[in-house]
N, CA, C and O of each residue as an XYZ file, in Angstrom:
464
protein
N      -2.817     43.235     71.833
C      -3.770     42.847     70.816
C      -3.901     41.334     70.806
O      -2.899     40.619     70.808
N      -5.111     40.856     70.795
C      -5.379     39.431     70.720
C      -5.857     39.113     69.305
O      -6.977     39.462     68.933
N      -5.018     38.457     68.527
C      -5.321     38.175     67.128
C      -6.484     37.204     66.953
O      -7.082     37.161     65.878
N      -6.820     36.425     67.977
C      -7.905     35.455     67.836
C      -9.259     36.126     67.649
O     -10.200     35.492     67.173
N      -9.372     37.394     68.015
C     -10.638     38.106     67.897
C     -10.753     38.916     66.603
O     -11.759     39.591     66.386
N      -9.740     38.855     65.751
C      -9.751     39.634     64.514
C     -10.176     38.731     63.353
O      -9.673     37.618     63.200
N     -11.090     39.220     62.556
C     -11.598     38.504     61.393
C     -10.462     38.247     60.385
O      -9.563     39.074     60.239
N     -10.508     37.108     59.698
C      -9.474     36.766     58.712
C      -9.315     37.852     57.648
O      -8.192     38.182     57.267
N     -10.422     38.407     57.169
C     -10.334     39.448     56.147
C      -9.605     40.691     56.672
O      -8.844     41.323     55.940
N      -9.838     41.032     57.929
C      -9.133     42.170     58.532
C      -7.637     41.882     58.662
O      -6.802     42.759     58.444
N      -7.319     40.650     59.018
C      -5.905     40.264     59.121
C      -5.242     40.364     57.752
O      -4.119     40.857     57.639
N      -5.929     39.900     56.713
C      -5.364     39.993     55.371
C      -5.191     41.450     54.937
O      -4.255     41.772     54.205
N      -6.087     42.326     55.384
C      -5.934     43.752     55.080
C      -4.689     44.334     55.750
O      -4.060     45.243     55.209
N      -4.335     43.815     56.925
C      -3.113     44.237     57.611
C      -1.868     43.615     56.967
O      -0.850     44.281     56.777
N      -1.974     42.332     56.639
C      -0.813     41.564     56.193
C      -0.411     41.831     54.745
O       0.778     41.861     54.430
N      -1.375     42.023     53.878
C      -1.077     42.138     52.446
C      -0.143     43.296     52.109
O       0.821     43.085     51.372
N      -0.380     44.515     52.613
C       0.571     45.592     52.283
C       1.972     45.348     52.842
O       2.964     45.761     52.241
N       2.050     44.682     53.983
C       3.368     44.367     54.548
C       4.095     43.386     53.646
O       5.274     43.569     53.346
N       3.386     42.334     53.209
C       4.006     41.343     52.323
C       4.304     41.955     50.954
O       5.342     41.660     50.363
N       3.415     42.798     50.446
C       3.684     43.475     49.166
C       4.983     44.270     49.250
O       5.811     44.212     48.340
N       5.160     45.011     50.342
C       6.382     45.799     50.517
C       7.616     44.899     50.605
O       8.642     45.187     49.990
N       7.514     43.814     51.364
C       8.653     42.898     51.496
C       9.090     42.365     50.139
O      10.278     42.339     49.819
N       8.108     41.939     49.345
C       8.434     41.340     48.051
C       8.949     42.379     47.074
O       9.903     42.119     46.340
N       8.339     43.544     47.052
C       8.810     44.615     46.170
C      10.229     45.042     46.554
O      11.090     45.203     45.690
N      10.462     45.222     47.843
C      11.783     45.647     48.308
C      12.844     44.580     48.044
O      13.987     44.914     47.731
N      12.484     43.306     48.165
C      13.485     42.267     47.886
C      13.762     42.199     46.387
O      14.893     41.923     45.989
N      12.763     42.443     45.553
C      12.989     42.485     44.104
C      14.005     43.574     43.769
O      14.878     43.376     42.924
N      13.890     44.718     44.429
C      14.801     45.847     44.201
C      16.074     45.741     45.034
O      16.997     46.539     44.875
N      16.118     44.746     45.927
C      17.214     44.572     46.879
C      17.434     45.843     47.693
O      18.562     46.297     47.883
N      16.331     46.399     48.165
C      16.328     47.619     48.979
C      16.177     47.212     50.448
O      15.068     47.008     50.940
N      17.302     47.101     51.126
C      17.311     46.597     52.495
C      16.463     47.433     53.439
O      15.664     46.875     54.192
N      16.609     48.742     53.424
C      15.874     49.575     54.381
C      14.362     49.451     54.184
O      13.616     49.427     55.163
N      13.905     49.372     52.944
C      12.472     49.177     52.697
C      12.045     47.772     53.108
O      10.961     47.579     53.659
N      12.903     46.796     52.837
C      12.568     45.402     53.141
C      12.337     45.181     54.632
O      11.412     44.462     55.012
N      13.151     45.779     55.469
C      13.058     45.532     56.916
C      12.181     46.556     57.642
O      12.104     46.544     58.871
N      11.530     47.428     56.899
C      10.723     48.515     57.471
C       9.733     48.033     58.532
O       9.566     48.683     59.564
N       9.081     46.907     58.286
C       8.048     46.404     59.196
C       8.501     45.185     59.982
O       7.670     44.388     60.416
N       9.800     45.029     60.172
C      10.340     43.885     60.913
C      10.433     44.209     62.407
O      10.600     45.362     62.805
N      10.321     43.161     63.213
C      10.624     43.294     64.633
C      12.131     43.490     64.787
O      12.887     43.162     63.874
N      12.574     44.013     65.913
C      14.025     44.112     66.144
C      14.733     42.763     66.015
O      15.852     42.695     65.507
N      14.084     41.693     66.473
C      14.670     40.355     66.382
C      14.955     39.989     64.932
O      16.038     39.499     64.612
N      13.979     40.227     64.052
C      14.153     39.859     62.650
C      15.113     40.802     61.938
O      15.863     40.373     61.061
N      15.099     42.077     62.303
C      16.058     43.031     61.713
C      17.496     42.611     62.002
O      18.379     42.805     61.167
N      17.733     42.042     63.172
C      19.087     41.604     63.534
C      19.546     40.430     62.673
O      20.745     40.249     62.461
N      18.616     39.644     62.184
C      18.937     38.477     61.347
C      19.138     38.890     59.894
O      20.090     38.454     59.247
N      18.246     39.728     59.385
C      18.254     40.086     57.966
C      19.123     41.330     57.757
O      18.629     42.453     57.652
N      20.405     41.089     57.702
C      21.357     42.174     57.445
C      21.339     42.519     55.957
O      20.739     41.808     55.151
N      21.992     43.597     55.614
C      22.077     44.021     54.210
C      22.744     42.933     53.355
O      22.266     42.616     52.266
N      23.841     42.370     53.851
C      24.549     41.321     53.108
C      23.706     40.053     52.987
O      23.671     39.424     51.929
N      23.033     39.681     54.068
C      22.189     38.483     54.052
C      21.083     38.644     53.010
O      20.843     37.736     52.214
N      20.405     39.800     53.012
C      19.330     40.030     52.047
C      19.862     39.960     50.617
O      19.221     39.373     49.746
N      21.003     40.542     50.376
C      21.598     40.525     49.028
C      21.840     39.097     48.555
O      21.522     38.760     47.414
N      22.401     38.252     49.425
C      22.668     36.858     49.064
C      21.374     36.112     48.763
O      21.287     35.392     47.769
N      20.371     36.284     49.620
C      19.091     35.587     49.433
C      18.431     36.036     48.128
O      17.947     35.205     47.360
N      18.410     37.337     47.879
C      17.760     37.872     46.676
C      18.458     37.407     45.404
O      17.803     37.004     44.443
N      19.769     37.461     45.400
C      20.502     37.026     44.208
C      20.244     35.556     43.911
O      20.115     35.167     42.750
N      20.171     34.745     44.951
C      19.941     33.311     44.764
C      18.542     33.040     44.221
O      18.404     32.353     43.210
N      17.497     33.565     44.870
C      16.149     33.247     44.392
C      15.874     33.883     43.029
O      15.171     33.291     42.210
N      16.406     35.058     42.775
C      16.150     35.704     41.486
C      16.823     34.955     40.340
O      16.257     34.868     39.251
N      18.018     34.415     40.563
C      18.696     33.663     39.508
C      18.027     32.303     39.276
O      17.983     31.821     38.144
N      17.511     31.690     40.335
C      16.903     30.367     40.208
C      15.423     30.405     39.835
O      14.963     29.608     39.018
N      14.684     31.330     40.434
C      13.224     31.316     40.297
C      12.660     32.522     39.559
O      11.517     32.492     39.104
N      13.439     33.568     39.439
C      12.934     34.788     38.828
C      12.371     35.709     39.897
O      12.888     35.785     41.012
N      11.310     36.402     39.537
C      10.713     37.382     40.438
C       9.342     36.914     40.900
O       8.719     36.056     40.273
N       8.883     37.486     41.999
C       7.556     37.157     42.523
C       6.494     37.637     41.545
O       6.593     38.731     40.989
N       5.483     36.812     41.343
C       4.353     37.219     40.507
C       3.085     37.143     41.354
O       2.977     37.842     42.361
N       2.143     36.321     40.968
C       0.862     36.255     41.667
C       0.990     35.594     43.034
O       1.851     34.744     43.262
N       0.105     36.012     43.934
C       0.060     35.451     45.291
C      -1.402     35.407     45.723
O      -2.140     36.376     45.548
N      -1.813     34.270     46.289
C      -3.190     34.084     46.718
C      -3.231     33.595     48.165
O      -2.496     32.671     48.514
N      -4.072     34.192     49.015
C      -4.159     33.716     50.400
C      -4.704     32.295     50.462
O      -5.615     31.921     49.724
N      -4.118     31.515     51.366
C      -4.524     30.129     51.565
C      -5.108     29.925     52.957
O      -6.153     29.291     53.109
N      -4.432     30.463     53.977
C      -4.870     30.219     55.349
C      -4.373     31.305     56.288
O      -3.353     31.952     56.052
N      -5.134     31.479     57.361
C      -4.761     32.380     58.452
C      -4.854     31.562     59.736
O      -5.895     30.976     60.034
N      -3.765     31.526     60.488
C      -3.706     30.790     61.747
C      -3.523     31.800     62.873
O      -2.499     32.478     62.953
N      -4.528     31.891     63.740
C      -4.517     32.924     64.779
C      -4.173     32.343     66.142
O      -4.632     31.267     66.524
N      -3.349     33.094     66.859
C      -3.024     32.825     68.253
C      -3.213     34.142     68.992
O      -3.272     35.193     68.354
N      -3.308     34.118     70.295
C      -3.507     35.388     71.004
C      -2.424     36.427     70.706
O      -2.727     37.611     70.557
N      -1.163     35.989     70.618
C      -0.071     36.963     70.483
C       0.548     37.051     69.097
O       1.488     37.820     68.897
N       0.042     36.279     68.128
C       0.594     36.327     66.775
C      -0.402     35.721     65.786
O      -1.371     35.061     66.161
N      -0.125     35.970     64.534
C      -0.940     35.389     63.471
C      -0.009     34.952     62.347
O       0.954     35.647     62.021
N      -0.303     33.803     61.759
C       0.465     33.276     60.641
C      -0.423     33.349     59.399
O      -1.562     32.883     59.409
N       0.109     33.932     58.346
C      -0.611     34.010     57.090
C       0.166     33.206     56.066
O       1.386     33.334     55.961
N      -0.552     32.365     55.301
C       0.058     31.525     54.278
C      -0.589     31.866     52.935
O      -1.811     31.944     52.814
N       0.267     32.066     51.933
C      -0.201     32.338     50.581
C       0.356     31.295     49.621
O       1.408     30.710     49.879
N      -0.343     31.063     48.522
C       0.197     30.333     47.379
C       0.928     31.381     46.543
O       0.349     32.402     46.170
N       2.194     31.124     46.254
C       3.053     32.109     45.585
C       3.579     31.544     44.270
O       3.883     30.355     44.167
N       3.681     32.410     43.271
C       4.235     32.022     41.978
C       5.423     32.917     41.645
O       5.536     34.036     42.145
N       6.317     32.398     40.781
C       7.508     33.117     40.331
C       7.487     33.262     38.811
O       6.755     32.553     38.121
N       8.292     34.183     38.302
C       8.322     34.448     36.864
C       9.066     33.376     36.061
O       8.747     33.166     34.890
N      10.051     32.692     36.661
C      10.825     31.681     35.935
C      10.512     30.255     36.373
O      10.432     29.354     35.537
N      10.339     30.046     37.650
C      10.151     28.687     38.171
C       8.707     28.246     37.982
O       7.770     29.001     38.244
N       8.549     27.026     37.529
C       7.213     26.470     37.373
C       6.710     25.942     38.706
O       7.500     25.606     39.588
N       5.414     25.871     38.848
C       4.816     25.274     40.020
C       4.400     26.292     41.066
O       4.529     27.504     40.895
N       3.899     25.742     42.145
C       3.370     26.546     43.247
C       4.347     26.548     44.411
O       4.955     25.528     44.734
N       4.486     27.704     45.030
C       5.339     27.865     46.195
C       4.482     28.385     47.341
O       3.346     28.813     47.135
N       5.030     28.347     48.541
C       4.314     28.846     49.707
C       5.047     30.060     50.267
O       6.253     30.018     50.509
N       4.297     31.143     50.467
C       4.822     32.316     51.167
C       4.169     32.333     52.544
O       2.964     32.112     52.673
N       4.966     32.595     53.562
C       4.471     32.560     54.947
C       5.008     33.768     55.687
O       6.156     34.171     55.500
N       4.155     34.344     56.537
C       4.570     35.483     57.347
C       3.904     35.387     58.719
O       2.731     35.031     58.836
N       4.684     35.712     59.756
C       4.167     35.786     61.124
C       4.130     37.255     61.527
O       5.131     37.964     61.434
N       2.967     37.694     61.973
C       2.819     39.066     62.459
C       2.603     39.065     63.962
O       1.944     38.180     64.508
N       3.158     40.055     64.615
C       2.982     40.268     66.052
C       2.682     41.756     66.264
O       2.865     42.577     65.366
N       2.226     42.072     67.452
C       2.014     43.473     67.809
C       3.053     43.851     68.857
O       3.109     43.257     69.934
N       3.873     44.842     68.531
C       4.878     45.344     69.467
C       4.816     46.863     69.461
O       4.853     47.496     68.406
N       4.721     47.431     70.642
C       4.663     48.885     70.802
C       3.579     49.504     69.916
O       3.793     50.521     69.255
N       2.406     48.857     69.924
C       1.231     49.318     69.168
C       1.436     49.327     67.656
O       0.749     50.059     66.943
N       2.377     48.516     67.159
C       2.587     48.375     65.711
C       2.481     46.908     65.336
O       2.915     46.030     66.082
N       1.906     46.655     64.180
C       1.883     45.304     63.635
C       3.195     45.125     62.877
O       3.486     45.865     61.937
N       3.987     44.128     63.298
C       5.311     43.906     62.723
C       5.484     42.458     62.295
O       4.856     41.552     62.844
N       6.336     42.258     61.319
C       6.668     40.929     60.834
C       7.797     40.357     61.696
O       8.845     40.981     61.861
N       7.564     39.159     62.241
C       8.586     38.517     63.070
C       9.188     37.285     62.376
O      10.160     36.707     62.863
N       8.609     36.895     61.248
C       9.149     35.778     60.459
C       8.528     35.846     59.075
O       7.349     36.169     58.933
N       9.318     35.542     58.058
C       8.793     35.504     56.693
C       9.672     34.580     55.873
O      10.892     34.563     56.034
N       9.045     33.810     54.991
C       9.822     32.927     54.109
C       8.980     32.537     52.918
O       7.753     32.628     52.940
N       9.667     32.099     51.876
C       9.014     31.533     50.702
C       9.682     30.206     50.441
O      10.904     30.116     50.326
N       8.862     29.177     50.348
C       9.374     27.808     50.114
C       8.839     27.294     48.794
O       9.142     26.168     48.401
């Protein structure tokens, strides 16, 4: 799949449910749901213990994820980067949510994700 030929709106239609699941699963600290759409590379990094530590830290400091708005889509032939403006329930201000999607074995998978 060449992501450069896909319209931004179509990419957001692919990316949004994946990001929704990631955020919902991290709120619940549900590891199996959280890594459902991860590449093998990312699954090896985000272990059950790692996810628990990350979730406990952001939830105690920032609260839970609230509103999210798309900001940009960066397309490359083999991957796409989606950037959102992200808000939290406790922390004031704007944060950035970022996700990299790739196509592996005819599936769209997340190969990187973070919130800053």
